[in-house]
C-alpha positions in Angstrom: -8.3 -4.7 10.8 -11.4 -6.7 10.0 -11.7 -10.4 11.0 -13.1 -12.7 8.2 -15.6 -15.4 9.2 -14.9 -18.7 7.4 -17.1 -21.8 7.4 -14.9 -24.9 8.3 -14.4 -27.3 6.5 -16.4 -26.1 3.7 -14.2 -23.0 3.0 -10.8 -24.6 3.5 -9.4 -23.0 0.3 -10.6 -19.6 1.3 -9.1 -20.0 4.8 -5.7 -21.0 3.2 -5.9 -17.9 0.9 -6.6 -15.6 3.9 -3.8 -17.2 5.9 -1.4 -16.5 3.1 -2.4 -13.0 3.0 -1.9 -12.7 6.8 -5.5 -11.7 7.4 -7.2 -12.6 10.7 -10.0 -15.2 10.4 -12.5 -16.9 12.7 -13.4 -20.4 11.7 -17.0 -21.4 12.2 -16.5 -25.2 12.8 -19.5 -27.4 11.8 -20.9 -29.5 14.7 -19.5 -32.8 13.3 -16.2 -31.5 11.9 -12.7 -31.6 13.6 -11.2 -28.1 14.0 -7.9 -27.5 12.2 -4.6 -28.0 14.2 -1.7 -25.5 14.1 -0.8 -22.3 15.8 -1.5 -19.1 14.1 -2.1 -16.0 16.3 -4.4 -14.7 13.5 -6.7 -17.6 13.6 -9.3 -18.9 16.0 -12.3 -21.1 15.9 -15.7 -21.7 17.5 -18.1 -24.6 17.0 -21.4 -23.6 15.5 -24.1 -23.0 16.6 -22.3 -20.5 18.9 -23.8 -17.6 20.9 -23.4 -14.2 19.4 -21.3 -13.0 22.3 -18.8 -15.8 21.9 -18.3 -15.0 18.2 -17.9 -11.2 19.1 -15.4 -11.8 21.8 -13.3 -14.1 19.6 -13.5 -11.6 16.7 -12.4 -8.7 19.0 -9.5 -10.7 20.4 -8.4 -11.6 16.8 -8.7 -8.0 15.7 -6.5 -6.9 18.7 -3.8 -9.6 17.9 -3.8 -8.4 14.3 -3.2 -4.7 15.2 -0.4 -5.6 17.6 1.2 -7.9 15.1 1.0 -5.3 12.4 2.6 -2.5 14.3 6.3 -2.0 14.0 8.5 -1.7 17.3 11.4 0.6 17.9 13.6 -0.3 20.8 15.8 2.0 23.0 18.9 1.2 20.9 17.2 2.6 17.7 16.5 -0.8 16.2 13.1 -0.9 14.2 11.5 -4.3 13.9 8.6 -5.1 11.6 7.6 -8.7 11.4 10.9 -10.7 11.0 12.7 -7.7 9.4 14.7 -5.0 11.2 16.9 -2.0 10.6 19.1 0.1 12.8 18.4 3.9 12.8 20.7 6.8 13.7 19.4 9.0 16.6 17.6 11.7 14.6 15.8 9.2 12.4 14.9 7.1 15.4 13.3 10.1 17.0 11.4 10.9 13.9 10.3 7.2 13.6 9.2 7.2 17.2 6.9 10.1 16.5 5.5 8.4 13.4 5.0 5.1 15.3 3.0 6.9 18.0 0.4 7.6 15.3 1.1 4.6 13.1 -1.2 4.8 10.1 -2.2 8.4 10.9 -0.8 11.8 9.9 1.9 13.5 11.8 2.4 17.2 11.1 5.7 18.5 9.9 5.8 20.7 13.0 5.4 17.8 15.4 8.0 15.7 13.5 10.5 18.6 13.6 10.0 18.9 17.5 10.5 15.2 17.8 13.6 15.1 15.6 15.2 18.2 17.2 13.7 18.7 20.8 16.2 21.6 21.3 15.0 23.6 18.4 14.3 22.5 14.8 16.8 23.3 12.0 15.5 24.7 8.7 12.7 23.1 6.6 15.3 21.3 4.4 16.8 19.4 7.3 13.4 17.6 8.0 13.1 16.9 4.2 16.6 15.5 4.0 16.0 13.2 7.1 12.6 12.0 5.9 14.2 11.1 2.5 16.9 9.1 4.3 14.4 7.5 6.6 12.3 6.4 3.6 15.3 4.7 2.0 16.2 3.0 5.4 12.6 1.7 5.8 12.2 0.2 2.4 13.9 -3.2 3.2 11.6 -3.6 6.3 8.6 -2.9 4.2 7.5 0.3 5.6 6.7 3.5 3.8 6.4 7.1 4.7 3.7 8.8 2.7 3.4 12.6 2.3 0.0 14.0 3.0 0.0 17.3 1.1 -0.4 20.4 3.4 -0.7 18.1 6.5 2.4 16.1 7.2 3.6 12.5 6.9 2.1 9.1 7.5 3.9 5.8 8.3 2.4 2.6 7.0 3.2 -0.9 6.1 3.8 -1.8 2.5 1.5 -4.6 1.2 1.4 -6.3 4.6 4.4 -8.3 3.5 6.4 -8.2 6.7 3.7 -10.3 8.5 3.9 -13.0 5.9 7.7 -13.4 6.4 7.3 -13.6 10.2 
């Protein structure tokens, strides 16, 4: 996720819009201006002029925070959390979800999903399709979506970044 540079206080409205969208931002605070107060893990500031390395390090830290905040978490009990939202998953669907989470935002092949869902031997093609359909329905309230990538497999992603905004 890209970090947006915002001049402070000149671009206060832009900063507010980016914050509402849940986007990470680094405020470049003018020499005589007071930095904003508040705690938002997706925001940091540096007083300008700043060294290039200071700006790069702060941007890398914000990008890492944004990635970890954006990733859903599945616990050992099969509870999937995304932002402030959660859903309980049955065992097969939890195993499928774990495989999708290991490559969150990337394609997981049907073969790998089948092995994850049924480690002792995959049932027929239809069983995976049925469980993916059920899983799609369960994930809708937590604002996650499973996309079919034709001839390749499935991809798990957030829908519209909305779960972060509710957190």
